[in-house]
DRENBAGU-523764 format. One line per 10 residues: number of its first residue (from 0); for each residue x, y, z of N, C-alpha, C, O, CB. Coordinates in Angstrom, 3 decimals, padded with zeros to 6 digits. Glycine has a CB too. Layout:
<rs>
NUM	X:Y:Z:X:Y:Z:X:Y:Z:X:Y:Z:X:Y:Z  ...
</rs>
This chain:
<rs>
0	008.497:005.068:-021.412:007.745:004.542:-020.509:006.846:003.026:-021.823:006.547:003.004:-023.017:006.602:006.113:-019.674  006.757:002.101:-020.737:006.178:001.163:-021.520:005.094:000.525:-020.918:005.186:-000.409:-020.121:007.055:000.277:-021.914  003.681:001.239:-021.462:002.459:000.949:-020.893:001.441:000.079:-021.696:001.176:000.308:-022.876:001.892:002.164:-020.583  000.798:-001.105:-020.847:-000.094:-001.941:-021.191:-001.620:-001.239:-021.035:-001.963:-000.367:-020.236:000.159:-003.182:-020.362  -002.375:-001.881:-022.016:-003.671:-001.586:-021.469:-004.610:-002.674:-021.890:-004.119:-003.169:-022.904:-004.174:-000.214:-021.915  -005.712:-003.267:-021.592:-006.410:-004.373:-021.551:-007.723:-004.134:-022.541:-008.872:-003.967:-022.133:-006.730:-004.697:-020.048  -007.476:-004.145:-023.360:-008.443:-003.378:-024.443:-009.629:-004.648:-024.650:-010.501:-004.297:-025.446:-007.458:-002.886:-026.192  -009.807:-005.891:-024.153:-010.409:-006.905:-024.631:-012.403:-006.183:-024.531:-013.299:-006.168:-025.375:-009.815:-008.461:-023.525  -012.342:-005.709:-023.112:-013.857:-004.538:-023.355:-013.844:-003.783:-024.488:-014.961:-003.825:-025.004:-014.058:-003.279:-022.207  -013.066:-003.101:-025.114:-013.260:-001.803:-025.949:-013.498:-002.748:-027.009:-014.192:-002.157:-027.836:-011.980:-000.551:-026.138
10	-013.269:-003.911:-027.391:-013.351:-004.951:-028.187:-014.696:-005.921:-028.479:-014.878:-006.706:-029.410:-012.398:-005.628:-027.711  -015.518:-005.601:-027.414:-016.460:-006.707:-027.008:-017.576:-006.185:-026.486:-018.605:-006.854:-026.389:-015.931:-007.640:-026.055  -017.474:-004.705:-026.022:-018.534:-004.269:-025.969:-018.857:-002.993:-026.088:-017.915:-002.234:-025.864:-018.892:-004.627:-025.170  -019.808:-002.520:-026.349:-020.086:-000.980:-027.316:-020.341:-000.191:-026.424:-019.955:000.940:-026.718:-021.351:-000.819:-028.449  -020.832:-000.263:-025.429:-021.193:000.648:-024.338:-020.251:000.364:-022.702:-019.313:-000.433:-022.700:-022.956:000.377:-024.163  -020.533:000.887:-021.807:-020.022:001.246:-020.426:-018.376:001.110:-020.430:-017.770:002.076:-020.894:-020.730:000.197:-019.254  -017.587:-000.038:-019.938:-016.626:-000.428:-019.770:-015.789:-000.228:-021.136:-014.637:000.203:-021.088:-016.823:-001.605:-019.238  -016.398:-000.550:-022.324:-015.717:-000.796:-023.357:-015.370:000.673:-023.954:-014.209:000.913:-024.284:-016.488:-001.757:-024.254  -016.334:001.601:-024.083:-016.636:002.708:-024.904:-015.905:003.517:-023.513:-015.667:004.714:-023.668:-018.487:003.005:-025.509  -015.606:002.981:-022.384:-014.346:003.912:-021.485:-013.044:003.564:-021.644:-012.109:004.314:-021.366:-014.430:003.830:-019.927
20	-012.917:002.266:-022.156:-011.661:001.806:-022.758:-011.320:002.495:-023.675:-010.196:002.995:-023.724:-011.620:000.622:-023.200  -012.365:002.683:-024.728:-011.783:003.404:-026.041:-011.458:004.409:-026.139:-010.480:004.692:-026.831:-012.357:003.486:-026.937  -012.258:005.432:-025.391:-011.845:006.815:-024.690:-010.592:007.008:-024.459:-009.706:007.620:-025.056:-012.396:007.041:-023.452  -010.651:006.228:-023.240:-009.250:006.118:-022.337:-008.041:006.108:-023.927:-007.509:007.121:-024.380:-009.216:004.126:-021.034  -007.909:004.958:-024.381:-006.994:004.426:-025.283:-006.440:005.859:-026.323:-005.315:006.214:-026.674:-007.850:003.085:-026.168  -007.802:006.415:-026.577:-007.851:007.544:-027.504:-006.923:008.828:-026.987:-006.026:009.410:-027.598:-009.414:007.977:-027.662  -007.407:009.052:-025.750:-007.126:010.033:-025.093:-005.474:010.004:-025.013:-004.577:010.588:-025.621:-007.917:009.986:-023.815  -005.522:009.190:-024.130:-003.570:009.313:-023.437:-002.521:008.859:-024.458:-001.342:009.103:-024.202:-003.139:008.044:-021.900  -002.915:008.074:-025.854:-002.022:007.827:-027.530:-002.132:009.238:-027.833:-001.092:009.608:-028.377:-002.875:006.659:-029.035  -003.004:010.210:-027.698:-002.669:011.484:-028.460:-001.877:012.082:-027.701:-000.870:012.553:-028.230:-003.736:012.384:-028.831
30	-002.062:012.249:-026.296:-001.371:012.811:-025.726:-000.090:012.744:-025.367:000.541:013.672:-024.861:-001.812:012.886:-025.151  000.487:011.247:-025.706:001.964:011.160:-025.116:002.509:010.511:-026.060:002.413:009.292:-025.913:002.237:010.462:-023.738  003.152:010.914:-027.157:004.454:010.041:-028.420:004.984:009.695:-027.763:004.980:008.497:-028.047:005.496:010.622:-029.500  005.897:009.871:-026.449:007.131:008.881:-026.546:007.129:008.029:-025.500:008.261:007.840:-025.054:008.484:009.532:-026.553  006.203:007.407:-024.910:005.236:006.177:-024.525:005.462:005.385:-025.839:005.601:005.979:-026.909:003.446:006.596:-024.204  005.501:003.800:-025.722:004.895:002.969:-026.382:003.861:002.241:-025.456:004.142:002.018:-024.278:005.838:002.166:-027.014  002.526:001.834:-026.067:001.716:001.425:-025.747:001.141:000.142:-026.355:000.653:-000.117:-027.456:001.182:002.281:-025.706  001.352:-000.505:-025.344:000.821:-002.071:-025.577:-000.411:-002.757:-025.367:-000.372:-003.595:-024.466:001.470:-002.822:-024.912  -001.816:-002.578:-026.144:-002.664:-002.745:-026.332:-003.017:-004.503:-026.192:-002.613:-005.228:-027.101:-002.748:-001.996:-027.348  -003.715:-005.065:-025.117:-003.543:-006.872:-025.080:-005.057:-006.713:-024.841:-005.651:-005.968:-024.061:-002.371:-007.928:-023.610
40	-005.574:-007.733:-025.838:-006.700:-008.438:-025.601:-006.821:-010.133:-025.583:-005.909:-010.777:-026.103:-007.502:-007.917:-026.540  -007.650:-010.636:-025.142:-008.228:-011.833:-025.059:-008.617:-012.281:-026.363:-009.407:-011.594:-027.010:-009.276:-011.813:-024.186  -008.046:-013.608:-026.939:-008.485:-013.549:-028.489:-010.017:-013.719:-028.434:-010.599:-014.389:-027.580:-007.754:-014.823:-029.496  -010.606:-013.042:-029.435:-012.047:-013.089:-029.974:-012.600:-014.115:-030.494:-012.038:-014.541:-031.503:-012.258:-012.298:-030.846  -013.959:-014.921:-029.978:-014.556:-015.976:-030.369:-015.483:-015.203:-031.656:-015.672:-015.595:-032.807:-015.360:-016.757:-029.057  -015.943:-014.019:-030.991:-016.964:-012.925:-031.951:-016.585:-012.301:-032.753:-015.368:-012.162:-032.880:-017.586:-011.952:-031.451  -017.305:-011.803:-033.442:-017.229:-010.648:-034.486:-016.886:-009.220:-033.443:-017.883:-008.824:-032.839:-018.941:-010.510:-035.475  -015.624:-008.451:-033.192:-015.828:-007.082:-032.272:-017.458:-006.625:-032.579:-018.240:-006.916:-033.484:-014.574:-005.641:-032.830  -017.587:-005.572:-031.089:-018.826:-005.048:-031.345:-018.184:-003.537:-031.147:-019.003:-002.798:-030.601:-020.163:-005.616:-030.310  -017.390:-003.126:-031.340:-017.018:-001.425:-031.273:-017.361:-001.041:-032.340:-016.918:-001.408:-033.429:-015.549:-000.885:-031.081
50	-018.240:-000.211:-032.113:-018.652:001.119:-033.352:-017.391:001.538:-033.764:-017.264:001.512:-034.988:-019.552:002.658:-032.754  -016.567:001.857:-033.235:-015.236:002.800:-033.924:-013.748:002.125:-033.335:-013.436:001.637:-032.249:-015.337:004.754:-033.292  -013.289:002.268:-034.127:-011.640:001.113:-033.956:-010.799:002.073:-033.253:-010.750:003.288:-033.447:-010.589:000.529:-035.728  -009.979:001.199:-032.199:-009.042:001.707:-031.929:-007.640:002.653:-032.590:-007.336:002.522:-033.776:-008.923:000.903:-031.520  -006.898:003.553:-031.705:-006.180:004.402:-032.740:-004.879:003.549:-033.057:-004.483:002.657:-032.308:-005.805:005.996:-032.156  -004.217:003.934:-034.315:-002.831:003.061:-034.750:-002.000:004.460:-035.008:-002.094:005.670:-035.215:-002.979:001.812:-036.410  -001.033:003.241:-034.818:000.161:004.212:-034.927:001.873:003.886:-034.953:001.636:002.816:-034.393:-000.051:005.032:-033.779  003.027:003.869:-035.071:004.192:003.353:-034.469:004.284:003.072:-033.093:004.640:001.976:-032.660:005.118:004.113:-034.707  003.935:004.148:-032.317:004.132:003.493:-030.587:002.706:002.884:-030.182:002.165:003.137:-029.106:004.557:004.935:-029.210  002.272:002.222:-030.967:000.701:001.512:-030.362:001.151:000.153:-031.144:001.427:000.030:-032.337:-001.237:002.401:-031.026
60	001.138:-000.994:-029.938:001.066:-002.206:-030.470:000.185:-003.291:-029.916:000.136:-003.542:-028.712:002.229:-002.604:-030.496  -000.360:-003.789:-030.635:-001.510:-004.580:-030.232:-001.129:-006.184:-030.236:-000.563:-006.766:-031.162:-002.749:-004.248:-031.252  -001.529:-006.718:-029.102:-001.158:-008.497:-028.914:-002.388:-008.891:-028.209:-003.000:-008.360:-027.282:000.405:-009.007:-027.829  -002.582:-009.933:-028.871:-003.447:-011.078:-028.789:-002.754:-012.318:-027.775:-001.739:-013.015:-027.808:-003.696:-011.600:-030.377  -004.170:-012.115:-026.689:-003.624:-013.458:-025.853:-004.003:-014.451:-026.393:-005.152:-014.235:-026.778:-004.015:-013.672:-024.474  -003.578:-015.784:-026.738:-003.482:-017.467:-027.253:-005.134:-017.950:-026.738:-005.852:-018.764:-027.318:-001.885:-018.628:-026.177  -005.392:-017.326:-025.730:-006.996:-017.697:-024.883:-007.864:-016.672:-025.409:-007.707:-015.465:-025.595:-007.045:-017.541:-022.972  -008.961:-017.586:-025.627:-010.295:-016.862:-025.475:-010.602:-016.043:-024.240:-010.296:-016.527:-023.150:-011.335:-017.827:-025.549  -011.315:-014.562:-024.311:-011.877:-014.206:-022.651:-012.369:-015.099:-021.351:-012.088:-015.053:-020.153:-013.062:-013.472:-022.806  -013.450:-016.140:-022.349:-013.804:-017.178:-021.434:-012.592:-018.208:-020.742:-012.613:-018.532:-019.555:-014.790:-017.999:-022.234
70	-011.771:-018.554:-021.506:-010.580:-019.168:-020.822:-009.783:-018.537:-019.782:-009.550:-019.126:-018.727:-009.711:-019.454:-021.720  -009.190:-016.923:-020.124:-008.602:-016.506:-019.710:-009.474:-016.250:-017.967:-009.067:-016.489:-016.830:-008.159:-015.600:-020.717  -010.110:-015.970:-018.214:-011.404:-015.616:-017.155:-011.391:-016.988:-016.350:-011.040:-016.902:-015.173:-013.159:-015.288:-018.019  -011.728:-018.231:-016.838:-011.341:-019.387:-015.942:-010.020:-019.295:-015.034:-009.902:-019.549:-013.836:-011.175:-020.579:-016.834  -009.085:-018.866:-015.939:-007.583:-019.253:-015.674:-007.454:-018.292:-014.333:-006.879:-018.818:-013.379:-006.350:-018.839:-017.120  -007.858:-017.138:-014.188:-007.451:-015.898:-013.405:-008.428:-016.266:-012.171:-007.963:-016.204:-011.033:-007.751:-014.256:-014.247  -009.571:-016.589:-012.342:-010.735:-016.106:-011.452:-010.889:-017.601:-010.933:-010.441:-017.990:-009.855:-012.233:-015.296:-012.284  -011.561:-018.364:-011.817:-011.595:-019.789:-010.854:-010.422:-020.539:-010.438:-010.387:-021.000:-009.297:-012.325:-020.860:-011.521  -009.547:-020.694:-011.171:-008.767:-021.623:-010.923:-007.149:-021.048:-010.480:-006.085:-021.661:-010.399:-008.875:-022.495:-012.160  -007.541:-019.392:-010.206:-006.129:-018.788:-009.626:-005.030:-019.007:-010.197:-003.977:-018.795:-009.596:-005.793:-019.168:-008.421
80	-005.052:-019.443:-011.386:-003.651:-019.294:-011.920:-002.771:-018.250:-012.205:-003.096:-017.266:-012.871:-003.630:-019.733:-012.845  -001.902:-018.394:-011.825:-001.116:-016.896:-012.095:-000.594:-016.997:-013.616:000.253:-017.822:-013.959:000.392:-016.605:-010.925  -001.149:-016.133:-014.429:-000.712:-016.158:-015.685:-000.499:-015.114:-016.299:-001.344:-014.558:-017.000:-001.354:-016.737:-016.335  001.099:-014.559:-016.046:001.499:-012.755:-016.127:000.832:-012.293:-017.845:001.027:-012.990:-018.840:003.871:-012.411:-016.052  000.338:-011.469:-017.841:000.177:-010.684:-018.852:001.496:-010.257:-019.710:001.422:-010.059:-020.922:-000.485:-009.612:-018.319  002.625:-010.142:-019.024:003.949:-010.119:-019.793:004.165:-011.197:-020.416:005.006:-011.201:-021.315:005.075:-009.906:-019.060  003.508:-012.273:-020.105:003.862:-013.278:-021.207:003.398:-012.817:-022.794:004.154:-013.125:-023.715:003.087:-014.723:-020.798  002.493:-012.283:-023.001:002.373:-011.806:-024.389:002.515:-010.179:-024.502:002.126:-009.561:-025.493:000.944:-012.291:-024.963  002.978:-009.709:-023.631:003.309:-008.272:-024.221:004.286:-007.870:-024.152:004.663:-006.850:-024.729:002.772:-007.323:-023.853  005.208:-008.845:-023.139:006.594:-008.316:-022.884:006.548:-007.710:-021.568:005.508:-007.565:-020.927:007.091:-007.274:-023.954
90	008.138:-007.228:-021.036:008.208:-006.489:-020.060:007.515:-004.936:-019.973:007.803:-004.175:-020.897:009.468:-006.512:-019.913  006.747:-004.508:-019.058:005.863:-003.312:-018.857:006.129:-002.401:-017.848:006.368:-003.112:-016.872:004.620:-003.677:-018.632  006.211:-001.450:-017.574:006.115:-000.331:-016.930:004.897:-000.348:-015.802:004.884:-000.287:-014.573:005.978:000.708:-017.969  003.920:-000.458:-016.791:002.810:000.186:-016.301:001.630:-000.955:-016.712:001.807:-001.601:-017.745:002.647:001.771:-016.983  000.495:-001.180:-015.940:-000.500:-002.184:-016.785:-001.640:-001.962:-016.225:-001.779:-002.284:-015.045:-000.231:-003.759:-016.772  -002.738:-001.347:-016.963:-004.220:-000.859:-016.608:-005.171:-001.862:-017.488:-005.080:-002.234:-018.658:-004.504:000.916:-017.067  -006.108:-002.145:-016.472:-006.925:-003.322:-017.009:-008.348:-002.856:-016.082:-008.763:-002.992:-014.931:-006.128:-005.131:-016.618  -008.779:-002.236:-017.352:-010.272:-001.253:-016.675:-011.566:-002.052:-016.652:-012.625:-001.478:-016.402:-010.749:000.228:-017.740  -011.510:-003.566:-016.945:-012.751:-004.551:-016.447:-012.788:-005.575:-015.783:-013.154:-006.712:-016.079:-013.353:-005.027:-017.243  -012.251:-004.991:-014.528:-012.161:-005.895:-013.395:-011.454:-006.866:-013.199:-011.475:-007.497:-012.143:-013.030:-006.340:-013.180
100	-010.467:-007.231:-014.517:-009.584:-008.561:-014.788:-008.250:-008.567:-014.280:-007.977:-007.397:-014.015:-009.409:-008.842:-016.248  -007.279:-009.320:-014.014:-006.466:-009.374:-013.501:-005.507:-008.474:-011.791:-004.390:-008.853:-011.439:-006.200:-009.367:-014.591
</rs>
């Protein structure tokens, strides 16, 4: 199964949704080695705020959107432009966005 997770909050927020997302990614990638995980994030304009790194492995792929979080927010919420995450991640079976975006 190809699973996508928006990890933008994990890279930009030290607590709250950021911590939840980091812990979620750690847990699901450790439990399930048969699926491939596509971790999606908006391009960062500031250094990451995360105190602990996301896991890595052959079944984990990190992909960055060509736009930063501010511009993606404007496209998705303000202008309501349908920009599918699959443009960056490729086809997915499941996508989870824990920070109330998409």
